[in-house]
Backbone as numpy.savetxt, mean C-alpha at the origin, in Angstrom:
# Nx Ny Nz CAx CAy CAz Cx Cy Cz
3.74 52.01 -11.06 3.97 51.51 -12.36 4.96 50.02 -12.01
5.84 50.02 -11.18 6.81 49.16 -10.94 6.35 47.83 -10.13
5.26 48.13 -9.59 4.53 47.28 -9.26 4.14 45.77 -10.07
3.89 46.08 -11.40 3.11 45.04 -12.34 4.50 43.96 -12.67
5.57 44.43 -12.96 6.90 43.31 -13.14 7.10 42.52 -11.81
7.14 43.28 -10.85 6.97 42.57 -9.60 6.40 41.55 -9.21
4.70 41.77 -9.50 3.57 41.16 -9.45 3.95 39.69 -10.19
4.08 39.72 -11.47 4.27 39.22 -12.30 5.38 38.03 -12.13
6.29 38.63 -11.67 7.49 37.51 -11.10 7.11 36.55 -10.14
6.48 37.28 -9.15 5.86 36.68 -7.96 5.06 35.39 -8.80
4.15 35.91 -9.62 3.22 34.68 -9.78 3.84 33.84 -10.89
4.88 34.11 -11.41 5.35 32.88 -11.95 6.25 31.93 -11.20
7.23 32.51 -10.17 7.52 31.70 -9.26 6.69 31.07 -8.31
5.36 31.58 -7.99 4.39 30.61 -7.66 3.81 29.47 -8.48
3.97 30.01 -9.57 3.40 28.49 -10.68 4.66 27.46 -10.53
5.88 27.87 -10.56 6.74 26.99 -10.86 6.84 26.22 -9.33
6.36 26.45 -8.24 6.39 25.90 -7.06 4.93 24.79 -6.86
3.90 25.57 -7.79 2.95 24.70 -7.99 3.33 23.58 -8.76
3.88 23.84 -9.89 4.08 22.62 -10.94 5.14 21.84 -10.15
6.13 21.83 -9.30 6.95 20.73 -8.54 6.13 20.35 -7.66
5.27 20.78 -6.95 4.42 20.05 -5.76 3.13 19.02 -6.76
3.08 19.30 -8.04 2.20 18.52 -8.69 3.33 17.06 -9.09
4.49 17.37 -9.52 5.06 16.50 -10.13 5.92 15.56 -8.98
6.18 16.32 -7.82 6.62 15.33 -6.79 5.71 14.24 -6.40
4.71 14.29 -6.38 3.36 13.37 -5.75 3.47 12.04 -6.06
3.94 11.74 -7.24 3.92 10.68 -7.57 5.22 9.84 -7.54
6.33 10.57 -6.71 7.40 9.67 -6.63 7.45 8.32 -5.92
8.20 7.47 -6.67 8.15 6.23 -5.75 9.71 5.95 -5.34
10.36 5.94 -3.93 11.66 6.04 -3.82 12.28 4.63 -4.18
13.50 4.23 -4.60 14.42 3.24 -4.99 13.79 1.96 -5.92
12.71 2.48 -6.64 12.09 1.55 -7.45 11.60 0.07 -6.73
11.46 0.34 -5.62 10.78 -0.85 -4.50 11.63 -1.76 -4.34
13.17 -1.71 -4.39 14.02 -2.27 -4.17 14.41 -2.87 -2.33
14.36 -1.96 -1.88 14.80 -1.60 -0.78 13.85 -1.90 0.45
13.95 -3.08 1.13 12.86 -3.62 1.96 13.35 -3.53 3.56
12.40 -2.70 4.49 13.03 -3.03 5.93 11.69 -3.79 6.11
12.32 -5.14 7.18 11.03 -6.26 7.57 11.32 -5.91 9.31
10.06 -5.62 9.96 10.00 -5.02 11.17 9.23 -6.33 11.88
10.05 -6.84 13.15 11.60 -6.37 13.29 12.59 -7.65 12.47
11.91 -8.64 12.16 12.55 -9.53 11.20 11.44 -10.31 10.78
11.94 -11.18 9.71 11.22 -12.02 8.58 10.77 -13.49 9.50
11.22 -13.76 10.71 10.84 -15.01 11.38 9.47 -14.55 12.28
8.26 -15.26 12.23 7.38 -15.16 13.32 7.68 -16.07 14.30
7.65 -15.85 15.70 7.71 -16.22 16.91 6.66 -17.57 17.04
5.57 -17.43 15.93 4.21 -18.36 16.19 4.77 -19.46 15.05
5.63 -19.43 14.43 6.04 -20.74 13.48 6.34 -19.52 11.93
7.33 -20.09 11.04 7.44 -19.82 9.77 8.38 -18.41 9.71
8.53 -18.22 8.60 9.61 -17.24 8.24 9.38 -16.66 6.55
9.43 -15.60 6.31 9.03 -15.08 5.04 10.47 -15.35 4.12
9.99 -16.29 2.99 11.28 -16.53 2.21 12.05 -15.14 1.79
13.45 -15.61 1.43 14.27 -14.45 1.08 15.42 -14.81 -0.03
15.89 -16.29 0.12 16.82 -16.67 -0.48 16.77 -17.15 -1.94
15.41 -17.55 -2.48 15.43 -18.25 -3.56 15.71 -16.89 -4.55
16.41 -17.20 -6.21 16.64 -16.21 -6.90 15.50 -15.20 -7.10
14.41 -15.71 -7.32 13.16 -14.91 -7.34 13.10 -13.81 -6.42
14.00 -13.63 -5.17 13.93 -12.39 -4.48 15.33 -11.48 -4.61
16.10 -12.11 -5.91 17.25 -11.27 -5.69 17.43 -10.04 -5.99
16.13 -9.41 -6.64 16.37 -8.07 -6.83 16.00 -6.65 -5.47
15.65 -7.79 -4.22 15.24 -6.94 -3.00 16.47 -6.97 -2.09
16.61 -5.85 -1.80 17.70 -5.66 -0.42 16.94 -5.91 1.14
16.86 -6.92 1.74 16.36 -7.10 2.89 16.97 -6.61 4.37
16.35 -5.75 5.21 16.70 -5.32 6.34 15.90 -5.14 7.49
16.62 -5.78 8.45 15.81 -6.06 10.07 15.76 -4.72 10.50
14.65 -4.14 10.81 14.56 -3.07 11.53 13.20 -3.11 12.84
14.58 -2.66 13.91 13.49 -3.32 15.28 12.28 -2.21 15.30
11.14 -2.79 15.88 10.13 -1.84 16.36 10.49 -0.38 16.77
11.55 -0.46 17.56 11.82 1.19 18.28 12.46 2.17 17.00
12.79 1.56 15.95 13.80 2.32 15.13 12.63 2.55 13.78
11.35 2.39 13.79 10.43 2.78 13.05 10.14 4.40 13.15
10.67 5.38 12.65 10.79 6.68 12.48 11.04 7.25 11.36
10.24 8.52 11.48 10.59 9.12 9.86 11.83 9.25 9.52
12.92 9.65 10.28 14.22 9.31 9.76 14.89 8.10 8.98
14.33 7.07 9.71 14.88 5.57 9.34 13.99 5.46 7.87
12.77 5.63 7.73 11.66 5.18 6.81 12.13 5.80 5.51
12.74 6.95 5.42 13.33 7.37 4.09 14.18 6.53 3.16
14.63 5.47 4.14 15.73 4.63 3.36 14.94 3.61 2.75
13.93 3.40 2.82 13.22 2.13 2.31 12.09 2.59 1.63
11.77 1.89 0.41 10.52 1.81 -0.32 9.56 0.75 0.20
9.58 -0.13 0.63 8.87 -1.10 1.27 9.38 -1.56 2.56
8.04 -1.36 3.63 8.06 -1.60 4.93 7.30 -2.78 4.96
7.86 -3.90 5.78 6.91 -5.20 6.15 6.67 -5.49 7.40
5.57 -5.23 8.16 5.32 -5.74 9.87 5.10 -6.98 10.13
6.02 -7.75 10.34 5.75 -9.11 10.88 5.08 -9.16 12.53
3.94 -8.93 12.57 3.34 -9.01 13.76 2.99 -10.39 14.85
3.81 -10.50 15.68 3.63 -12.24 16.45 3.54 -11.88 17.79
3.72 -12.88 18.46 3.48 -12.68 20.12 5.01 -12.23 20.96
5.79 -11.69 19.85 6.88 -10.87 20.54 6.50 -9.51 20.46
5.55 -9.02 19.63 5.63 -7.55 19.82 4.38 -7.11 20.42
4.44 -5.64 20.93 3.66 -4.97 22.00 2.56 -5.00 20.92
1.28 -4.80 21.67 -0.11 -4.27 21.11 -0.58 -3.21 21.79
-0.80 -1.89 21.31 -0.41 -1.67 20.07 1.13 -1.80 19.60
1.26 -2.02 18.39 2.88 -2.41 17.98 3.75 -0.80 17.89
2.76 -0.11 17.62 3.51 1.52 17.34 3.21 2.44 18.58
3.97 3.66 18.81 3.43 4.88 19.46 2.80 5.80 18.61
1.89 6.16 18.95 1.15 7.17 18.10 2.38 8.17 17.21
3.48 8.52 17.68 4.25 9.39 16.69 4.72 8.56 15.82
5.10 7.16 16.08 5.46 6.11 15.08 4.55 5.86 13.75
3.46 5.79 14.48 2.22 5.58 13.45 2.16 6.70 12.46
2.16 7.60 13.07 1.76 8.94 12.30 2.95 9.01 11.17
4.11 8.72 11.77 5.44 8.65 10.86 5.38 7.79 9.73
4.80 6.58 10.08 4.52 5.44 9.03 3.32 5.65 8.49
2.36 6.14 8.42 1.57 6.42 7.76 1.74 7.89 6.91
2.67 8.84 7.14 3.04 9.80 5.89 3.73 9.24 5.27
4.62 8.19 5.64 5.61 7.95 4.84 4.83 7.15 3.52
3.95 6.36 3.86 3.09 5.59 3.07 2.43 6.66 1.92
1.72 7.61 2.69 0.87 8.82 1.76 2.18 9.23 0.97
3.56 9.53 1.05 4.26 10.22 0.33 4.74 9.31 -1.01
4.50 7.83 -0.55 4.86 6.73 -1.81 5.18 5.64 -1.46
5.42 5.19 0.03 5.84 4.12 0.50 5.09 2.87 0.30
5.35 1.36 0.21 4.66 0.36 0.09 4.43 -0.45 1.76
3.35 -0.35 2.55 3.33 -1.18 3.72 2.65 -2.54 3.51
3.37 -3.55 4.02 2.97 -5.09 3.97 2.91 -5.69 5.23
1.60 -6.07 5.84 1.30 -6.52 7.23 0.99 -8.21 7.28
1.89 -8.78 8.19 1.59 -10.22 8.41 1.37 -10.44 9.93
0.41 -11.12 10.23 0.09 -11.34 11.68 -0.42 -12.78 11.97
0.39 -13.73 11.27 0.50 -15.10 11.19 0.10 -15.36 12.68
-1.25 -16.47 12.85 -1.57 -17.03 13.95 -1.81 -16.04 15.25
-1.86 -14.77 15.17 -1.91 -13.91 16.24 -3.39 -13.81 16.73
-3.45 -13.71 18.22 -4.88 -13.46 18.90 -5.17 -11.92 18.41
-6.20 -11.49 18.50 -6.84 -10.05 17.92 -5.81 -9.11 17.65
-5.52 -8.40 16.90 -4.66 -7.06 16.85 -5.10 -6.04 17.00
-4.65 -4.86 17.53 -5.02 -3.84 17.42 -4.50 -2.77 15.98
-5.80 -2.73 15.34 -5.42 -2.02 14.00 -5.87 -0.43 13.81
-6.00 -0.11 14.66 -6.89 1.20 15.20 -6.04 2.44 14.72
-4.68 2.36 14.92 -3.58 3.29 14.36 -3.23 3.58 12.81
-3.98 2.56 12.00 -4.10 2.61 10.65 -4.98 4.11 10.28
-4.60 4.68 9.55 -5.29 5.66 8.72 -6.69 5.04 8.12
-6.39 3.89 7.56 -7.79 3.32 7.37 -8.17 1.77 8.23
-8.37 2.09 9.51 -8.55 0.83 10.85 -9.05 -0.24 10.08
-9.24 -1.43 10.69 -9.91 -2.82 10.78 -9.78 -3.52 11.85
-10.86 -4.71 11.93 -10.40 -5.69 12.79 -10.52 -6.93 12.20
-9.96 -7.77 12.73 -10.18 -9.18 12.54 -10.62 -10.55 13.26
-10.91 -11.60 12.68 -11.29 -12.90 13.54 -10.08 -13.63 13.02
-9.36 -14.03 14.42 -8.44 -14.51 14.39 -8.47 -16.06 14.80
-8.06 -17.03 13.74 -8.14 -18.29 14.31 -7.20 -18.96 15.16
-6.03 -18.43 15.30 -4.99 -19.01 16.21 -4.41 -20.48 15.52
-3.66 -21.19 16.10 -3.01 -22.40 15.83 -3.55 -23.48 15.81
-4.76 -23.71 14.94 -5.28 -25.20 15.18 -5.10 -26.06 14.10
-4.33 -25.53 13.05 -3.85 -26.78 12.31 -4.94 -27.17 11.36
-6.07 -26.36 10.97 -6.85 -26.98 10.38 -7.23 -26.80 8.75
-8.02 -26.80 8.29 -8.19 -26.40 6.78 -9.24 -25.32 6.60
-9.23 -24.72 5.48 -10.18 -23.77 4.89 -10.39 -23.66 3.36
-11.41 -22.55 3.29 -11.59 -22.65 1.94 -11.20 -20.78 1.52
-11.12 -21.03 -0.07 -10.73 -19.40 -0.42 -11.52 -19.39 -1.66
-11.61 -18.25 -1.77 -12.31 -17.51 -2.88 -11.93 -16.35 -3.80
-11.57 -16.38 -5.17 -10.91 -15.09 -5.80 -11.87 -14.20 -5.66
-12.01 -13.43 -5.64 -12.91 -12.08 -5.97 -12.38 -10.90 -6.62
-11.04 -10.91 -6.91 -10.29 -10.01 -7.90 -9.34 -10.41 -8.38
-9.25 -10.77 -9.78 -7.70 -11.06 -10.23 -7.28 -9.77 -10.79
-5.83 -9.89 -10.01 -5.03 -8.66 -10.59 -3.43 -9.09 -10.45
-2.52 -8.12 -10.23 -1.17 -8.27 -10.03 -0.55 -8.56 -8.90
-1.36 -8.86 -7.95 -1.08 -9.55 -6.60 -1.73 -11.28 -6.73
-2.16 -11.72 -7.45 -2.54 -12.89 -7.73 -3.70 -13.11 -8.33
-4.11 -14.05 -9.25 -5.45 -14.25 -10.38 -5.22 -15.59 -10.36
-6.30 -16.17 -10.95 -7.33 -17.34 -11.16 -6.79 -17.90 -12.71
-5.77 -17.51 -13.15 -5.47 -17.92 -14.65 -4.39 -18.83 -14.38
-4.14 -20.12 -14.94 -3.20 -21.00 -14.73 -2.23 -20.37 -15.59
-2.43 -19.72 -16.60 -1.67 -19.74 -17.74 -0.94 -18.25 -17.29
-1.61 -17.38 -16.23 -0.79 -16.19 -16.02 0.41 -16.24 -15.17
1.25 -15.38 -15.48 2.64 -15.26 -14.44 2.28 -15.36 -13.08
0.73 -14.43 -12.88 0.45 -14.10 -11.25 -0.65 -15.26 -10.70
-0.68 -16.23 -11.21 -1.33 -17.37 -11.04 -1.29 -17.99 -9.81
-1.93 -18.01 -8.71 -2.05 -18.67 -7.11 -3.15 -19.42 -7.39
-2.62 -21.04 -6.97 -3.44 -22.07 -7.10 -4.09 -21.85 -5.72
-5.57 -21.77 -5.54 -6.36 -21.43 -4.42 -7.36 -22.81 -4.14
-7.70 -23.59 -5.16 -8.76 -24.77 -5.39 -8.06 -25.74 -4.95
-6.91 -26.17 -5.18 -6.06 -27.24 -4.83 -6.52 -27.96 -3.25
-6.87 -29.24 -3.82 -7.04 -29.87 -2.03 -5.80 -31.01 -1.92
-5.82 -31.14 -0.62 -4.89 -32.36 -0.47 -3.37 -32.00 0.15
-3.16 -30.83 -0.32 -1.94 -30.29 0.36 -2.00 -29.32 1.65
-1.78 -30.41 2.75 -2.03 -30.24 3.72 -1.45 -28.91 4.53
-0.24 -28.36 4.23 0.55 -27.25 4.78 -0.26 -25.95 4.12
-0.64 -26.33 2.95 -1.50 -24.73 2.51 -2.90 -24.77 2.84
-3.56 -25.85 3.59 -4.78 -25.82 4.14 -4.42 -25.37 5.16
-3.75 -25.56 5.85 -3.51 -24.81 6.93 -3.00 -23.37 7.15
-2.36 -22.96 6.11 -2.47 -21.67 6.12 -3.40 -21.21 5.94
-4.66 -21.79 5.17 -5.95 -21.02 4.87 -6.77 -21.25 6.35
-6.93 -22.34 6.94 -7.63 -22.59 8.02 -7.47 -21.61 9.15
-6.02 -21.78 9.38 -5.57 -20.91 10.45 -5.66 -19.52 10.24
-6.17 -18.95 9.25 -5.72 -17.58 8.88 -6.76 -16.63 9.41
-6.46 -15.49 9.55 -7.12 -14.31 9.99 -7.79 -13.49 8.90
-8.93 -13.14 9.21 -9.96 -12.50 8.14 -10.64 -11.11 8.41
-10.80 -10.38 8.09 -11.39 -9.20 8.21 -13.09 -9.37 8.55
-13.33 -8.83 9.92 -14.79 -8.71 10.28 -15.44 -7.00 10.27
-14.64 -5.97 10.51 -15.03 -4.92 10.35 -14.14 -4.13 9.55
-14.53 -3.44 8.71 -13.65 -2.78 7.86 -13.96 -0.93 7.52
-12.89 -0.79 6.87 -12.98 0.77 6.13 -13.28 0.80 4.62
-14.12 1.42 4.39 -14.37 1.47 2.66 -13.24 1.72 1.90
-11.89 1.98 2.53 -11.11 2.40 1.48 -10.23 0.67 1.26
-10.58 -0.13 2.01 -9.78 -1.63 1.55 -10.25 -2.16 0.76
-9.40 -2.61 -0.36 -10.30 -3.38 -1.60 -9.79 -4.75 -1.22
-11.07 -5.70 -1.64 -10.88 -7.22 -1.54 -9.96 -8.00 -2.59
-9.15 -8.75 -2.26 -8.71 -9.81 -3.23 -9.04 -11.19 -2.91
-8.52 -11.45 -1.98 -9.11 -12.92 -1.52 -9.70 -13.15 -0.57
-10.93 -13.92 -0.67 -11.82 -14.34 0.57 -11.64 -15.39 1.07
-11.79 -15.75 2.44 -11.28 -17.08 3.03 -12.62 -17.39 3.76
-12.79 -18.52 4.56 -13.31 -19.17 5.55 -12.50 -19.79 6.36
-12.09 -19.37 7.57 -11.26 -19.95 8.60 -11.86 -21.08 9.29
-11.37 -21.38 10.27 -11.60 -22.57 11.28 -12.27 -22.21 11.97
-12.99 -20.99 12.33 -13.73 -20.86 13.04 -15.07 -20.42 12.32
-15.13 -20.84 11.25 -16.12 -20.69 10.18 -16.61 -19.68 10.18
-16.02 -18.47 10.04 -16.12 -16.98 9.69 -15.52 -16.81 8.15
-16.32 -15.95 7.38 -15.85 -15.62 5.99 -15.54 -14.39 6.13
-14.27 -14.03 5.51 -14.08 -12.38 5.49 -12.78 -12.53 4.50
-11.95 -11.05 4.52 -11.29 -10.66 3.61 -9.88 -11.41 4.23
-8.98 -12.26 3.46 -7.54 -12.48 4.16 -6.79 -11.88 3.39
-6.92 -11.34 2.19 -5.88 -10.63 1.57 -6.32 -9.26 0.87
-5.91 -8.23 1.04 -6.84 -7.00 0.96 -5.51 -6.04 0.81
-5.93 -4.94 0.00 -5.17 -3.77 -0.22 -5.60 -2.28 -0.06
-5.01 -1.43 -0.07 -5.62 0.06 0.06 -4.82 1.04 -0.25
-4.80 1.61 -1.48 -4.18 3.03 -1.68 -4.21 4.30 -0.59
-3.38 4.73 -0.40 -3.45 5.93 0.82 -2.29 6.82 -0.17
-3.02 7.78 -0.24 -2.08 8.97 -1.10 -1.37 8.56 -2.46
0.13 8.63 -2.54 0.68 7.96 -3.54 1.64 6.49 -3.01
0.97 6.32 -1.89 1.53 4.54 -1.78 0.35 3.86 -1.39
0.92 2.63 -0.98 -0.11 1.13 -0.91 0.08 0.48 0.05
-1.08 -0.02 0.74 -0.79 -0.82 2.08 -1.74 -2.00 1.87
-1.09 -3.32 2.12 -1.49 -4.53 2.05 -1.59 -5.59 2.99
-2.53 -6.01 3.38 -2.60 -6.95 4.80 -2.92 -8.34 4.03
-1.85 -9.23 4.75 -1.91 -10.93 4.54 -2.02 -11.44 5.74
-3.59 -12.40 5.95 -3.57 -12.56 7.07 -3.64 -14.25 7.00
-2.83 -14.80 6.04 -2.77 -16.22 6.08 -1.55 -16.88 7.42
-1.72 -17.99 7.44 -0.78 -18.64 8.67 0.51 -19.09 7.83
2.00 -18.53 8.45 2.94 -18.64 7.52 3.79 -20.12 8.05
3.23 -20.55 9.00 3.79 -21.85 9.38 4.90 -22.59 8.70
4.59 -23.04 7.51 5.04 -24.02 6.79 6.22 -23.03 5.72
6.09 -21.96 5.70 7.11 -21.20 4.89 8.71 -20.98 5.68
9.73 -21.22 4.71 10.87 -20.92 5.40 11.62 -19.97 4.60
13.06 -19.79 4.99 13.72 -18.89 4.43 14.22 -19.35 2.78
14.28 -20.58 2.57 14.26 -20.96 1.42 13.29 -21.41 0.63
11.46 -21.46 0.82 10.75 -21.71 0.21 10.55 -21.33 -1.24
10.33 -21.93 -2.35 10.57 -21.45 -3.45 9.25 -20.97 -3.89
8.85 -20.13 -4.36 7.50 -19.31 -4.76 7.05 -20.19 -6.23
5.82 -20.72 -6.25 5.27 -21.59 -7.05 3.59 -21.73 -6.80
3.25 -22.95 -7.34 1.68 -23.11 -7.68 1.16 -24.48 -6.76
2.21 -25.06 -6.20 2.04 -26.28 -5.71 2.22 -26.36 -3.88
0.97 -26.60 -3.03 1.32 -26.39 -1.76 1.44 -25.07 -1.17
2.44 -24.91 -0.19 2.52 -23.53 0.68 3.55 -22.48 -0.75
4.48 -23.36 -1.53 4.85 -22.59 -2.78 3.91 -21.28 -3.18
2.59 -21.56 -3.06 1.54 -20.60 -3.37 1.65 -19.36 -2.34
1.62 -19.58 -1.33 1.88 -18.48 -0.11 3.33 -17.62 -0.56
4.24 -18.74 -0.82 5.37 -17.93 -1.09 5.60 -16.85 -2.39
4.89 -17.30 -3.23 4.52 -16.80 -4.45 3.71 -15.57 -3.99
2.46 -15.58 -3.41 1.42 -14.35 -2.96 2.77 -13.12 -2.16
3.44 -13.90 -1.34 4.56 -12.96 -0.88 5.44 -12.12 -1.93
6.12 -12.93 -2.89 7.15 -12.46 -3.82 5.90 -11.39 -4.94
4.37 -11.56 -4.60 4.06 -10.78 -5.75 3.64 -9.05 -5.06
3.32 -9.32 -3.63 3.33 -8.49 -2.74 4.39 -7.56 -3.13
5.51 -7.86 -3.33 6.80 -7.06 -3.21 7.14 -6.52 -4.59
6.83 -7.40 -5.70 7.07 -7.03 -7.12 5.80 -5.70 -7.41
4.46 -6.08 -7.13 3.49 -5.40 -7.87 3.80 -3.88 -7.54
3.74 -3.15 -8.84 3.80 -1.68 -8.56 2.69 -1.22 -8.10
3.12 0.22 -7.73 2.12 1.02 -7.01 2.29 2.75 -7.24
1.36 3.38 -6.68 1.86 4.93 -6.89 1.05 5.14 -8.52
1.62 5.65 -9.48 0.99 5.93 -10.75 0.88 4.66 -11.71
1.60 3.56 -11.29 1.23 2.50 -12.31 1.16 1.35 -11.61
-0.18 0.76 -11.63 -0.21 -0.52 -10.76 -1.29 -1.03 -11.44
-1.90 -2.25 -11.36 -2.92 -3.07 -11.84 -3.44 -3.51 -10.74
-4.48 -2.69 -10.17 -5.16 -3.24 -9.01 -6.53 -2.41 -8.96
-7.41 -2.68 -9.28 -8.41 -2.04 -9.62 -9.61 -1.74 -8.94
-9.62 -2.49 -7.72 -10.31 -2.13 -6.47 -11.45 -2.29 -6.93
-11.87 -3.56 -7.69 -13.18 -3.91 -8.18 -14.00 -4.18 -7.23
-13.56 -4.98 -6.08 -14.57 -5.39 -5.00 -13.90 -4.60 -3.74
-14.87 -3.98 -2.87 -14.55 -2.93 -1.81 -14.73 -3.89 -0.50
-13.81 -4.01 0.54 -14.36 -5.02 1.30 -15.80 -4.60 2.22
-16.08 -3.27 2.10 -17.32 -2.75 2.55 -17.64 -2.06 1.44
-18.86 -1.71 0.89 -19.38 -0.59 -0.09 -19.49 0.49 0.52
-19.18 1.69 0.10 -19.44 2.87 0.45 -20.87 3.36 0.54
-21.44 4.16 1.63 -22.82 4.52 1.68 -23.06 5.97 1.24
-23.95 6.59 0.36 -23.87 7.74 0.00 -22.96 8.52 -0.99
-22.31 7.37 -1.61 -21.86 7.95 -2.90 -20.43 7.84 -3.19
-19.78 8.50 -3.94 -18.36 7.78 -4.51 -17.25 8.29 -3.46
-16.36 7.42 -3.24 -15.04 7.85 -2.63 -13.71 8.44 -3.59
-13.72 9.61 -3.17 -12.64 10.28 -3.39 -11.36 10.32 -2.89
-10.32 9.26 -3.30 -9.11 9.13 -2.55 -8.55 10.41 -2.44
-7.50 10.40 -1.27 -7.07 11.67 -0.84 -6.23 12.19 -1.72
-5.39 11.62 -2.71 -4.47 12.41 -3.67 -5.14 13.32 -4.69
-6.64 12.80 -5.18 -6.95 13.56 -6.18 -7.40 14.66 -5.87
-8.12 15.18 -4.72 -8.68 16.19 -4.51 -7.72 17.42 -4.29
-6.46 17.38 -3.91 -5.33 18.01 -3.64 -4.75 18.51 -4.84
-4.59 17.57 -5.84 -4.12 17.59 -7.18 -5.19 18.48 -8.20
-6.50 18.11 -7.65 -7.46 19.31 -8.32 -7.10 20.69 -8.25
-6.94 20.96 -6.68 -7.01 22.48 -6.58 -5.57 22.90 -6.84
-4.53 22.02 -6.70 -3.24 22.56 -7.24 -3.14 22.81 -8.51
-3.93 21.92 -9.44 -4.18 22.25 -10.98 -4.63 23.73 -11.20
-6.03 23.65 -10.37 -6.72 24.91 -10.70 -6.14 26.01 -10.12
-5.45 26.00 -8.84 -4.59 26.99 -8.41 -3.47 27.47 -9.63
-2.89 26.79 -10.23 -1.82 26.43 -11.41 -2.41 27.64 -12.60
-3.49 27.09 -13.02 -4.21 27.66 -13.98 -4.50 28.98 -13.78
-5.28 29.36 -12.51 -5.55 30.63 -12.16 -4.33 31.45 -12.44
-2.99 31.13 -12.00 -1.84 31.78 -11.55 -1.47 32.22 -12.80
-1.18 31.19 -13.92 -0.97 31.28 -15.35 -1.77 32.15 -16.01
-3.01 32.17 -15.93 -3.97 33.29 -16.50 -3.88 34.81 -16.29
-3.40 34.81 -14.71 -3.50 36.19 -14.46 -2.04 36.49 -14.99
-0.98 35.71 -15.11 0.10 36.09 -15.22 0.05 36.87 -17.05
-0.49 35.53 -17.50 -0.89 35.95 -19.02 -1.42 37.39 -19.43
-2.42 37.78 -18.62 -3.08 39.17 -18.65 -2.35 40.03 -18.34
-1.47 40.18 -17.29 -0.73 41.24 -16.99 0.24 41.58 -18.16
0.88 40.32 -18.59 1.85 40.28 -19.51 1.36 40.97 -20.69
0.08 40.74 -21.22 -0.60 40.95 -22.27 -0.75 42.69 -22.25
-1.11 42.88 -20.88 -1.33 44.39 -20.78 -0.18 45.19 -20.86
0.96 44.77 -20.35 2.15 45.16 -20.37 2.62 45.50 -22.10
2.55 44.34 -22.74 2.96 44.67 -24.48 1.73 45.48 -25.07
0.62 45.61 -24.63 0.00 46.46 -24.99 0.46 48.33 -24.86
1.00 48.14 -23.82 1.04 49.37 -22.82 2.18 49.67 -23.57
3.32 48.82 -24.05 4.22 49.29 -24.62 4.24 49.63 -26.02
3.71 48.59 -26.63 3.24 48.69 -28.12 2.53 49.92 -28.71
1.12 49.90 -27.73 0.07 50.56 -28.20 -0.53 51.40 -27.02
0.39 52.25 -26.77 -0.37 53.14 -25.54 -1.48 53.74 -25.50
-2.16 54.13 -26.72 -3.24 54.80 -26.96 -4.85 54.00 -26.75
-4.28 52.55 -26.82 -5.18 51.56 -27.00 -5.89 51.41 -25.32
-5.14 51.77 -24.24 -5.00 51.78 -22.87 -5.60 52.86 -22.29
-5.85 53.84 -23.12 -5.70 55.19 -22.49 -7.23 55.58 -22.17
């Protein structure tokens, strides 16, 4: 007869643990202000990610060497930016580092990747791998097309998220497009934002994003040659690219974001994609309901036995 209270207590404890597991999956650390730039914001191929304009004042930028991308160090940051250039190894991360970085994203981190003017990069270490067509340093012009309006940039001039992709004659902006890198093979989890035609006359996605667990990954294939530390985000010339960088930093993620994934870079075949956090959460919720129901039944029987012993004989 003493097993019933012990079992009931065990079920209640299990329910509490399950409830904690559900609530912690949506955790976003540090409100997205602590940014690690690996290894630093300057590309050896030319250009630099801006940081000194007041628009970036809410962010704290820290340079993090490639060798220091570890599970322990990543916990300090809510955003990690990879600036992949000719000074980086290919692949840029060891298998353990790649595993640590993907686990960090899954738990709620935001990963942003730049590979300005690089030759082909090995992205097979990503949980959602892809390959690109890389234009190199050609100083050419290209074309852009919006295929989804969202908080990473949209086509409405009245919107605070407006990026002017249609202007002509702004040579430094055209260079950023013409020398850009674009997706040529894709994973269905990547969502298309901006499509480009680079100097190789290859059409593909130059700006994409993917949700992974509670985290977010963003790929930016533009040439950053004409961006500098003090470039001001705006909608004229290369200021558009600085604004795109700012929006990458500021866009929310986790449980609160405006990224609809209306255009996947390649459509799934044979059914709907279920993102990784959905199924575990459903399983956890079902288990919690089962435990709660069992606890309720046991508690009800105990009360009946105490109040109305004859009914259970």
